[in-house]
N, C-alpha and C positions, 0 to 999 in steps of 0.2 A: 226367389221373387216375392217379396213380402206382400206386394200389392195385388198379386194375381196367383191364384191357386189353380193348378191344372191336374186333372184326373182323367185317365182313359179307362172305360169300362163298357162292355157289351157293345163295342163298336163305335162309342161315342166319346168324344172329348169334351169334358165340361171345363170351361174357363170361367173363373169366379172372380170378379173384382172385389177387392177387400179394402174399401176405404169408406167404411160406414160413417154416418148414416147416409150421406148424400152421394158417395162415390164420385166426387168431382174428378175430372180427368185432366191430365197434362200430357206433355210430350212423352214423359217416361211411362205412364200407364198405357197410352196408345201403343208405344213401341213394344211393350211387354205382351199386349194382346196381339198385335201384328206378328211378332216374333214367335209367339207360341203357336198361333194358327199356321204359319208357314212351316214350322217344324213338324206339327201333327199332319200336315199335308203330305209328307213323305213317310208317315208311319202306317203300314198296312193294317194295323189294328183299329185305326180310326177313320170312320166313313162319314161321320157327321159331327158337327160342333154345336154345342149349346153355350151361349154367352149369357152369363147370370151375375148376380152381385149379391154381396152380403149386406144386410141391414135393411133400413126402411125404404130406400129409393133405389131404383135401378141406376140412374145417373142424372145429376142435376147440371151437366156440362162443365164448363169452366168456372172456376172460383174467382170472381172479380173482387173478392174481399181480401186478397192477399197482397195487394199493392202492385207496384210496377207502373212505369210510365208508358206514355203512347208509343214511343219507339220500341220498348220492350215488347209490349203487346203485339205489335205487328210482326217483329222478328220471331217471337215464340210461336205465334199463330201460323207463320209461314213454314216454320220447321214441322209444327205439329201436322199441318195438311199434307206436307210432302210425305210424312210417314202414313197418315191415315189413308191416302189413296191406295197403299198396298193391301188394305183390308179388302177393297173391292176386287182386288186381283187374286185372292185366295180361291183355290179350286174347290174346296169342301163346303158343302152346304152348311149354312149358319142359322141357327134358330135363337132368337132373343127372348128370354124369360124376363118380362117386364113387371116388376112389382113396384108399387108406389108411383113415383114420378119420373118421367123421362122428359127433361126439360132442356131447351136450347140445344147445345151440342149433344146433349144425352139422347134427344130425339133424333139427331143426325146419326149417332152411333147405332141406335135401335133400327133405323131405316137402312143402315148398310147391311143388316141381315137379310136372309131370304124370308124368313118368317118371323112373326111376333106373337108371343103367347101372353095373355093379359087376364086379369079378373076384373070384375065390376069396379073395383076401387082404384084401378090403375088410371093414370092420367098423362096424356101427352101435351106438352106446351111449347109451342113456337113462339117464345117471349121476346124475340129480337126487337120487333118494332116497339115494345114497351121499355126497352132498354136504349133505344135510339140508334140502332145500327142494323146492318144488313145481316141476314142469315148466312150460315156457312156449312161446312162439313158435307157438302154435295147435295144439300137439301133442295136446290134449284132443279135437280134432276130427280132424285129419289122420291121426294114427297109427291110431285105431280104424277110420276109413274104409278104410285100406289093409290092416290085418292082422286086424281083428276086435277086439271088446272084450276077450276073454279074453287073446289074445296081447299086446295092448297093456298090459293090466294086468300081465302077467308081465315084460314089458320095463321098465316104469316103476317097479315095485315092487321088482324085484331089481337093476336096473341092470346086468344081465348083457349080455355082448357077443354080437351076432348077426353072424356071418360072411356073406360074399357068397353062398354057395350056400344057406344057410338063408334069407337074405333073399329070394332068388328063389322059394324053396319057399313062404314064407308070404305072399307078395305085397307085401313091402316094396320089393323091386327088380323090375325088368321084363326086364333083359337081363343075362345072365352072359357076359362078354366073355373073350377069351384074356388071359393074364396081362399086366398093364400097357397094355391096349388099350381101356380104358374110353372114352377120348375119341374115338377113331376109331370105335368102335361107336355112341357117342351121336350123333356128327356124321352117321354113316350113316342112323340112325334119323330125325334132324331133316331130312335131305334128302329121305328118303321122305315126311315130312309136307309139306315145301315144295313137292313135286312135285304134290301133290293140289290141288284147287280151294280157293283161300284163303278165300272166303266161306263155303263149305260147312264147312270145318274149323273156322273161328271159330264158326259156328252150332252145330255138333254139340258142340263143347267148351263152349259156354255152356250148352247143355241138360244136359249130363252133370255139370257143376259146379253147376248150379242156384244154390242159395243158399249156397254154400260160403263166399264172403266174408263175408257176414252172420253165419254160425255161427262162423267164426273171430273175427270182431270181438268177438262176445259172449264167447267163450272167453277171448280175450286179457284182457278186463277182469277176469274171475274169476281167471285165472292170475296176473296181476300182483298183485291183492289178496292172494292165498294166498302168493305169493313174498315180498311186503313183510312179512307176519305171520311167516313162517318164518325169514326173513333175521335176524330180531331174536333168535332163539333160541341157546341153548348148542350145541345140536346141529349147527346150521349153521356156527357158528364152528369147531367140531370138524371137521366134514366137510370144509370148505374147507382148513383148516390140514393135516389128514392128507393130503389130495390133493397140496398144494404140498410136503409132506415126504415123499411117496411112503411112506406107511405106512397101516396099516389104522385106520379111525376106531373110536372107542369112544363109542357114543351112549348118553345117559342118559334121553332123553325129556323134556328141559327146553329 
């Protein structure tokens, strides 16, 4: 798997995305992450997972600069979401080590983890409204669960950047590391989980997550329908074009 490296050591499985610098995801990469997580779920040597990435940024979501028409975008997203839902069904605790930016779907991927480790330079961006379409990846559930409905609405409607320190303050992140040491801090947290009784950890986690996979599954259906509707608008075309051209969009409500 050239886009994902997997190492198990000290009870921890490290899953490293290798598409630097932005680590854009697609169905293939999400499938690799889910497949590796499910495989390690059956490995008695692995009691916790760390999701990390190589390069400048954790994950910038989907790459809208690669072309493809409206119909392709809907079909590809539907397949991707059907695969992504399995990440929420993994039984092993997951810690995301987030360096640089987690943008759009990259934010959704980070929020699928149980914990997020950041440093002061980390930034989370729910930029969907600035691109002209609805958010996805289950963020309708995960983001309000983490930060509350009001803060989630602020992030989603404005598309503003949330830095590492603010992320910890509002509950979006769980550990603030020394600069550049997100991965080491995440691995330390994972090892502390791995040192606990594994059956108890899985039982506690299942209780706390409750019906999260079912809620995310329902949210994904709604999110995809809204995305499909808004991807066909002039505002969406303008938002994506403006992003690729690095200029401010001019939206007209059509």
